[in-house]
Every structure is written in structure tokens, then in C-alpha cells.
N, C-alpha and C positions, 0 to 999 in steps of 0.2 A: 812160381809167380813171375819171375823175369821172362819166362817164355810167353806167358799170357800178355805181359806188357808189350813185348816185342811184336806180338800178333794183333794187339789191340783188342783182346778178348777178355780182359780182366772184368770182374763184376762191377756193377754200378757203384757199390760201396766198398771202400778199402779200409781195413783195420789198420790203425796207425800206431806204431810204437812211438815212444816219446823222443823228442829232440832230434838227434842227428840223422837217424835212419829215415824218418818221415820228411825231414827238411830236405834231404837229398832227393826224395821222390818229387817234392814240390818244385825244386830247382830244375828237375828234368822235365817239368811240365806235365806231370802225371796226376796232380791233385788240383782240384778246383778251389779257388779262394772262397772262404766263408766268413770273412771278417765282419761284414755288415749283415749277415743273415739274421733274420728274426729269431730271437731266443738266445743269442750269444751273450746278451746282457745278464743271463742267469748264471754265469760262471765268473768267479773271481780271477784276478790277474795271475795268481800263482798257478791256477789250473789251466789257463790259456797259454802260459809261457812255453810249455813243452811242444806246442804245435804252432809256434809263431817263428817268423824270421828273426834273426839276431837283433834287429832294430826294434822288434815288437810291433811293427807297423802292419804286418799281414798275418792273418790266421788261416791255416790251411786244413785243419782238422778240428772236429768237435771234441772237447774233452769228455771222456766217458767215466773212467774209474781209476782209483788208486788201489794199491795193495799194501798191506802192512806186514812187517817182519817181526817175528818173535819166537817163542818156544811153546809148542804144545807139550803137555805131559799127561801121563796116565795116572789119574787120581787113585785108582785101586792099587797100583804099584807103590805110589808114594805113601799111601796109608799102610800098606803091608810092611814097608821097610822103615816106617816111622820118621818121615821127613815132611816138611812143609814146603809150600810154594817158595822158591828161591827169590831173595831180594838182592843179596850181595854175591860177589864171585865166590866167597867162601861157602855160602849156602849152596850155590850151584854145584861146586865140585864135591861137596859133602853128599848131596843128593845122588850124584853120579856114582860116587864111591859106594854108597849104601846099596844102590841098585846092582852094581857090579858084584858085590859080595853075595847078594841074594840070587845071583845067577841070571840076571836080566842083561840085555844089551842096554847100556846106559844111554848112548846117543845113536839114534837111528839116522845116520848120514854116512855117505861114502864119497869116494873121489873118482869113481870110474867116469861119470858124466861131466865132471869138472865144473860145469856151471852151477851145479847144486851146492858144492862146497863154497864156491865164491859168493853166491847169492845169499844162501842161508847161513854162511859162516862169516866171511869177510864183511859183507854189506849189512849183516845183522848186528854184530857186536862192534864194528868199527866206529860208527858215529858216537858211541859212548866215549871213545878215546880221543877222536879228533873234534869233539864237541859240535856235532851236527852241522848245521848250515854255516856256522862261523868257520869251521875247519874246511868245509867244502869250498867256501869262497877263498880261503887262504891258499888252497891248492890251485884253484883256477887262476888267481891273480899273481901267483908266484911268491907269495909271502912265506909259505911253508912247503918245503919239498917233501916228497914221499919218504925220504930218508930220515925225517924228523921222528921224534919219540912216539907220537901217537900211532904211527903206522907200524913201528917196530913192536910196540906193545900189543897191537891188534894181532900181529903174526905170532907173538909169544903166546898169547892166549890160545890161538888156533893150534899151535904145536902141542899144547897141553891136552887138547881134545882127543888126540890120537890114542891116548891111554884108555879112552872110554868108548871108542868107536868099534871095538870088537875085532875079531880075526878077519883077515882078508878084506878089510874095508876098501882097499884099492880096487877090488873087484865088485864092490857093491854099487849098484846103479840107483838112480832116483826111484824107480819102481820097486826095487828090492827094499829100500828104506821105508817106503810107504807100506809094503807088505809086512815088514817086521813090526811097525807100530800098530797097524790095523789088527794084527793077530795077537796083540797083547804081549809080545816078546820084548818090547823096548820101552824104556821109561820116559825118555824125552825125545822129541822130534823137532830139530831146528826148522822153523816153519816160515812159510809165506801164507798169508790169509787165504790165498786161492785154494788151499787144501782143506779148508773148513768142511766143505761138502764131501770131500774124499773120505773123511772119517766119521761123518755124521751117522749116528746109530750104531757105530762099530766099536767105539772107544768111549769110556767114561772119562772125558777129556777136560782138562783145564788149560789155561794159557797164561804165560807171564812175559813181560818185556825183558829186553837185555839187562842182565844184572849190573849193578853198580859196584864200585870198589868198597865203599863204606855206606852204611845205612844213613839216609838223609842226603846223599850226594845227588846232584842234578842228574836226571835221567834223559836219555835220548833214544830215539828209535827211527827206523826207516819207514816212511809213509810215502811210497813211491808212486808218482803220477805215471801210470803204467799203460793205459789204453785209451785211444781216441778213435774216431771214425771220420773218414773223409769221402768225398765224391770223386770218382774217377773222371779225369778230364775228358775222356773219350766215351763216357757213359752213353748208352743208347736210350736211356730213360732219365735224363737229368732232372726233369721237373718232379718225377716221382721220387727220385733219390733225395732231392732237396726237401720235399714234403716229409719224407720219413725222418730225415735228419732234424727237421724242425720239431717233430714229435719227440725226438730224443732229448730236446732241451727242456721238456716239461717235467712237472712234479710227478706225473703219472709214471713216466719212464724211469725217473730217478728212484722211486720207491720200488718199482718192479725189479730193476737191476739189482739193487742192494739186498732185497729180501728173497728174491728167487734164485740169485746166484750169490749166496752168502760168501763174503770174503772179497768181493769186488765192491768198493765203496764209491758211490756217486760223487763226482767232483762239482756238482751244481750247488747253488745256494739254497735249494729247496729244503724245507724242514719236513721230516716224517719219522715215524718210529722204526727202529731197527729191531727185528724180531729175534734173530738168532743170538743166544747168550754169549757165545764165543766172539761173534762179530761185535756185539755190544761192548764186551770187555776190551777188545782191541781198539775200538773207536774211543773208549774212555781214556786211553793213554794220551790222547790229544789234549786233555784237560790238565794233565799233571806232568807231562814230559814235553821236551822240544822235539820236533820232527824234522826230517831231512829226506832227501832222495838219494839214490845210489850215486856215488861220486864219480862213476865212470860214464854216466848217461849224457852229460852235457859237455860238448866241445872236445873233451879229452880223448874220445875214441874216434876222432875224425882223421887222425894221421896214422902213420905206420912206424913202429908196431902199434897195433890197436890196444889201447889201455885196458879195455874190458877183457879181451882175450888174454892179455898179460896177467891180469888179476886171476883168471882161471888157472893159469899155469903155475904162478907163484904160490897161490893158496894150496893147491893140491901137492905141490912139491914140499912145502913146509910141513903139511900134515903127515906126509909120508916119510919125513926125515931126510929127504934128498937135498934140502936147501935150508939154510938158517934164516931166521927173521931178518938179520942184517943183509944177507945176500938177496933176499926177496925184495926188500925195499930198494936196494941198490939197483936191481934189475929193472924195477918199475920206473925209477927216476931216470935211469939211462935211456929207457925207451921214450919217455917224454922229452928228454933233452935232445933227442934225435930230430925233433920237429917242433915241439910246442913252444920253446922259448921265443921263437920268432913271432908268436901270436899273442903272447901275454899282454904286452903293452897296448896293442890295438884293441883288445877286448876288455881291458880292465875296467874302464868306465861303465860300459854296459852291464857287465856281469855283476859289478858291485851294486848296481841298482836293482837287481832282480830280487 
């Protein structure tokens, strides 16, 4: 993509990752401002924020979709081994234990690709420990370091997963995890909603949110503002690109996106029926749990070492037993201390208002 930017040959429309990556493209003059474009009023402020400047004054990409984290499970295996959909951590580990005793792979996840373990592991169960947006804000504003208890507990739980990830999980890739679950060899797949379509028609599948410590505890899950769309500043067809982007603000597009690509949820204010039952279930968590976004997405991965990549490394190291939870949190905090402490005060007011 960088080569196409250098040559000025990128497409008219640019897919936009949230926050810092796309902000950098805008700051380089590669994305056209869309703040006042017709139809932008159809998106709430939380949906616009990932594609705005830090001040919130300028929007440079149209919000498209969020993705939700949770756990897919094979209903047939659960029935066979005699367990119900987990609610608590105790339920979760009992289901994994029963599946293991029956000869199934309990958890279809590996550490070879690193991002998978971090995204469907750390960013999946972490919000339950750091209490969603409150914890994310505490990290951003410097009120709570990564060495605090919620992060140690997150890594402690991930260390427990290793017992249920099967042999040679360090060599298991994302595609291998998908294959194991799709083939009915695995009981639970730590998931992102984007994989709903991957297993559609292949697995008698259910889904549950991240387990809580005790029944009745407040629940949290990651509902990540994941994808936007922008107009290339050097587009050869800017009028057509804007016309298309305006259509993407409509109810017609929102319904098509959510129901034709199940697992990608429109960020617009439009109301429509969601058809896929797994997508319906994951969306229903918004009514009973608090949601947040991945804590590495906003600001914290702007410096070096990159916080997102550091989470990849520490998560896989903890799962493989090469690093303790305390060592992992210490490494993450050390990385932030190398650059971020200079930025906390300046950004505290703005970030607290998001």
C-alpha cells in the first residue's frame, strides 16, 4: 500500500483502521476530510471518534463497522460431555476440562501468529478485569499502570489457558485454529465476530461472552470500532467516491453490511433486523454488559515500543510459560514509560471526555 501511496496510484476509496493508523494517513495528507459530508449525522459520537483528530474537530473517514469478541462453542460437544454454556470462570474451565477428558481440543487457539492470542485472548477477557472503558481511561490518563492487579489477573488467566490449548500450540496458526473448530475437533474457539461466516453451516455453534468471576457480577466485552472508509486525497474520481461514501451512510447500506457480512456490525444509528442468530446473540450483549474497545488502539501505540506489538509478545510468552504475568505487565509498563509519560497530562482532558 505504501508503494501505491508513493506513486499516487492508490484506489479512490481507502479502508481505514481505527485511531492512530488512519490518523497518521490524514496527517500525511492522504485522506480527504469528510466532517460536513451529507449523512455523517447518522453516526453517534463514539462511532466517529476513531476517525477524528484528537480535538474531535475533523473527521477523515466514514465509520463502517464494529466487531465483537467472545467465545464460539460446539453445541454437540458440549451436549456430549454434559456441560452448559459457561457463565463463570469456574464453568469455563470445567467445560474445557470435560472436553479434554473426552479427547477433544478444548481451546482452538495458538500462538504462532501472535496477534490471534493477543486479540482473542488478552483483548477478549481483559476488559472483565480492568472494567471496560473505566479501566481503559485509567490507563490512558495514567491513573492505573499496566502493572496493576487487573492486568496481572488477565495474564494469570491466559497462563491457565495453556493447559487446554493442546500439543504444539506454539506452532498452531490462526488458520489451523479455524480448521480444528470447523472440523469438529475443538470445543471452544476464542472468537471475533468476523469469523461468524467462517463457520456458518459447518458447526452447530453457540456463543457466550467473557465469563465473570461470580454469577451476577457485572460483565464486560470488547465491541471494537474496527473499520471505516475514506476518500484518497489524490483520487481520480473524487465526486464518484463521495457519492459512494454518501450511500454508505444510508439505512440500506447499514442493513446490507450487517446481514450480508455477518459479524461486522454497522456503526450507524439506523434501525433494522439482524438475521444471523449468532450475530443477534452477540449484539444482545450490549443490553446487559458494558462494552469497550481494545485498549491498545487509541494513542498508546503511537510511540516506540509499540504497545500493540508488545501485547502480542507478552501474551504469547505468558501462554508458552516463557514469561510470568508479573514479568509481562512489567515489560508493558516499561515500554509505555519510555515515551508515554510525557503525553499523559497533555491528553488527559480530551481523553477523559471521550
